[in-house]
C-alpha positions, 0 to 999 in steps of 0.5 A, a space after each residue: 342781604 335780600 330775602 328772596 321770598 319777600 313780596 316786592 312792592 313799588 311805591 310812587 309818591 306825589 305831592 300834597 298829602 302823598 308823603 303822609 299816605 306813603 308813610 301810612 302805606 309802608 307802616 300798614 303793609 308791613 304790619 298786615 304782612 307780619 300776620 302772615 309771616 310774609 316779608 315785604 320789600 318796598 321799592 320807592 321811586 326817588 322822584 316826588 311827582 307833581 300834583 295839579 296844584 303844585 304844578 300850577 303854583 310853580 309854573 305859570 307859563 303853560 309851556 313850562 308846565 307842559 315840559 315839567 309834566 312830560 318830565 314826570 311822565 318819562 320818569 314814572 314810565 321808566 320807574 315802572 319798567 325798571 320795577 317790572 324788570 326787578 320782579 315787582 308785580 304791584 305798585 302803590 301810587 298816591 295821587 299825582 297830576 292827572 295830565 301826567 297820569 293819563 299820559 302814562 296810562 295811554 303809553 302803558 295801555 292801562 285799564 282800571 278794574 273794579 268788581 261791584 257785588 251785591 248778593 248773586 249780582 255782579 258788575 265787572 267794570 273795566 275802564 278803558 284808560 288807553 284811548 279817548 279824550 283822557 289821552 293825548 296832548 294839548 296844543 296851544 296857539 301862540 297867545 294861549 287863547 285857545 287849546 285843542 286836544 285830539 284822541 284816537 281809538 284802535 281796533 287792535 288795542 280794543 281787542 286786547 282790552 276785550 281779551 283781558 276783560 274776558 279773562 278777568 271776568 272768568 277769574 272773578 266769577 270762577 270760570 265759565 262762559 262769558 256770554 256778552 260784553 257791553 261797550 259803553 262809548 259815544 260810538 255814534 261819533 265814529 262813522 259806524 266803524 265801532 259797529 264794524 269792529 264789534 262784529 269782528 270782535 264777536 267772531 274773534 272772541 266768541 262773545 256778543 260784543 255790543 256798543 251802547 251809548 252812555 245815556 242808554 247805559 245810565 237809563 238801563 242801570 236806573 231801570 233794571 240795575 245789575 242782574 246776574 254777572 255783567 261785564 262792562 267795558 267803558 270809555 273813561 269819559 263816562 266811567 270816571 263820572 259814573 264811579 261815584 254813582 256805582 259806589 252808591 248804587 252798590 253801597 260801597 261808601 264814599 269815594 274818598 275811602 276807596 282804592 282802585 286797581 289799574 292794569 298795564 296791558 303793554 306787553 313789556 310791562 307784563 300786566 303790572 298792577 298799580 293801586 291808587 287812592 280814588 281821592 286826590 292829592 288834597 294839597 290844602 290839608 298837606 302836613 296837617 295829619 288829617 288826611 283820610 287813610 282808609 283808601 291807603 289801608 285798603 290798597 295795602 290789604 288788596 296788594 297783600 291778598 291778590 299778590 302775596 296770597 294773604 287770603 281773607 285780608 281784604 274782608 278783614 280790613 273792610 270789617 275793621 274800617 266799618 267798626 272804626 266808622 261805627 265808633 266814629 274813630 275817623 278823620 274829620 272828613 268822615 265826621 270824626 276828630 282823629 288824626 291820620 296816625 291815630 285812626 290808622 292805629 285804631 284800625 290796626 288795633 281792631 284787626 288785632 282784636 279780631 279773629 285771624 283770617 285763614 292763613 294768617 299764621 303763615 300759610 305757604 304763599 304758592 297756590 293761594 293767589 287769586 283763589 275764589 273765596 269759599 262761602 260760609 256754611 249755612 247753619 240753620 240751628 244757629 241764630 245768625 246762620 253763620 252770617 253777619 246778622 241784623 234784626 229789623 223791627 218793621 212798622 210796630 207803630 201806634 197807628 197799626 198796633 193801637 188800631 187793632 187794640 181798639 177794634 178788639 176792645 169794641 168787639 170784646 175780643 183779645 187783640 192780636 197785638 197783645 201777644 206781639 207786644 209781649 214777645 217782641 221786647 224779648 226778641 230785641 233784648 236777646 239780639 242786643 245782648 248777643 251783639 246783633 244790631 237792631 234796626 227800626 223801620 218806620 212807615 210815614 203815610 202822609 198824603 204829601 208822600 203818596 203817589 197819585 195811584 196811592 191817593 186814588 186807592 185810598 179815595 176808592 177804599 175810603 182809607 185815611 192816611 196812617 202814621 202821619 209824620 210827627 204825630 203819635 200814630 207814627 211813633 213806635 209802640 212802647 213795646 219796641 222803642 229804639 235805645 242807645 242811638 239805634 238806627 231808624 230808617 223812614 220810608 214814605 208811603 211805600 211797603 218795601 224797606 229797601 225803598 227808604 233812603 239810606 237803608 240798603 246802603 247801610 246794610 251793605 256798608 256794614 256787611 250784613 248777610 242775614 236779616 231777622 224780620 219781625 213787626 207788621 204786617 206779615 203779608 204787606 211790609 214784612 213780605 215786601 221787605 223779605 222779597 227784595 232782601 231775598 232777591 238782593 242775596 240776603 238770608 231771611 228769618 221771620 219770627 212767627 209770633 212777633 208778626 201779624 197778617 192783615 189780609 191773609 191768614 198768618 200761616 199762609 203768609 209765613 209758608 209763602 215766604 218759606 217756599 218762595 224766599 227760603 225764609 227760616 220761620 221760628 218762634 221767639 222762644 225757638 230764636 232765643 234758645 238757638 246756639 249763638 
């Protein structure tokens, strides 16, 4: 007897590693759903669909390969329609042959949706998979020496994609007006018709619809990044290539660990969601039990949260995968040595040991779907401010610390650095013992790293390079040394830690929201790092007696950061006496 309260989920499996990942998906989704007392019914497609490699291995003749592709397409389309008729709202699909996949997406009028968030800034990218070069069929000549492919675009379909995208943006961003839609297509190739459509769509939907060339979109992303909320609809020709770059830009990790959501806009499919791993079928490792399960685990969590009301599950799974990666408890492609099954068990064990997300005891599903997450309360009297916290040690290096010591000795005064050198170790010990990661930031000022304007400044002011790589001057002072493999991020002749390779991505990957800053100098590198951190959405604490200013009075620098960046200013003693 079927459970009428069960969440029905479709499952479509391709060749290659598809069977292994399907087993992972079934195991994980039932395990996660049990935390919410949510029954799940899996409806699995009876056909195993070709991967690209299984297709060409079986059919050398392009005509036969095309016929087999069309059979896969027809079967999968029928399966999707049958699932919608049976009440299925979401399907998980492993990788299948791209040619089959894109024909299905054309016929079912699909878009792929992903929201990239960083602090207050958010990009909602809607990839048009229903039109363009990725759609259509191939035409071969008799000798198979040439192949041609044609595609089409339509105003009516484009308008429905825009209407869906505006509605999805309001859902993602909590309602409100959407002022503009950026359409990234090679629109110059279509006799001006796209510009005409844009004017008509702007009037119909009450937003500014604007086409931009892909190279212009790239230039703007590199120059300005994303500011505020931005809705972008893009042809798949550009968006497919740019996906890996956007993951990197927003610190979302490797493409192989991500899942994405496809929405079928054809009215008969009632907005069916299809979740997929971003990575391919990986036929070369099929059956070896080493395929990376991260994307499949994430897909199970996304389906349960977005369609089953399991609030907080996606974030909990992200954190568990992060911890697993930190422990190197991963498959070989991520640098670990675990099998697929062992990694899955490791992630589920981490989840079991973590606090249950809200509703995990079995909240009523109705009314919880698609709710925006509530922000965590800011607790000024708690060390972490109620946020995941890292402590940053900025440039406490010999060239800076010892230089002041020597100058003070020559003048017969006490060096400002003596106080810092006595208090910084206490702050580091406190962070380490209370589970807050300590991250070291190192300045390298070699001439070869300096831009021409930096070299000009040094020439005019008679400055010599400081903290030259592989010298004693670049080493961290004995009072602040990394221990037990703590991360060190170098930056080359610049003040801002966010300009150093890998630093920002590391923070985002690990979900940090609050940064405690100490080191030198408060009015130079500490300030530059705090400024960017604030603009990227991080909460900031500065430990006042663990920093020193170079050009401005320390109190003035600290007050500036408090007023402009909202920084919490505390002493080392106040920090360690706060609630944990």
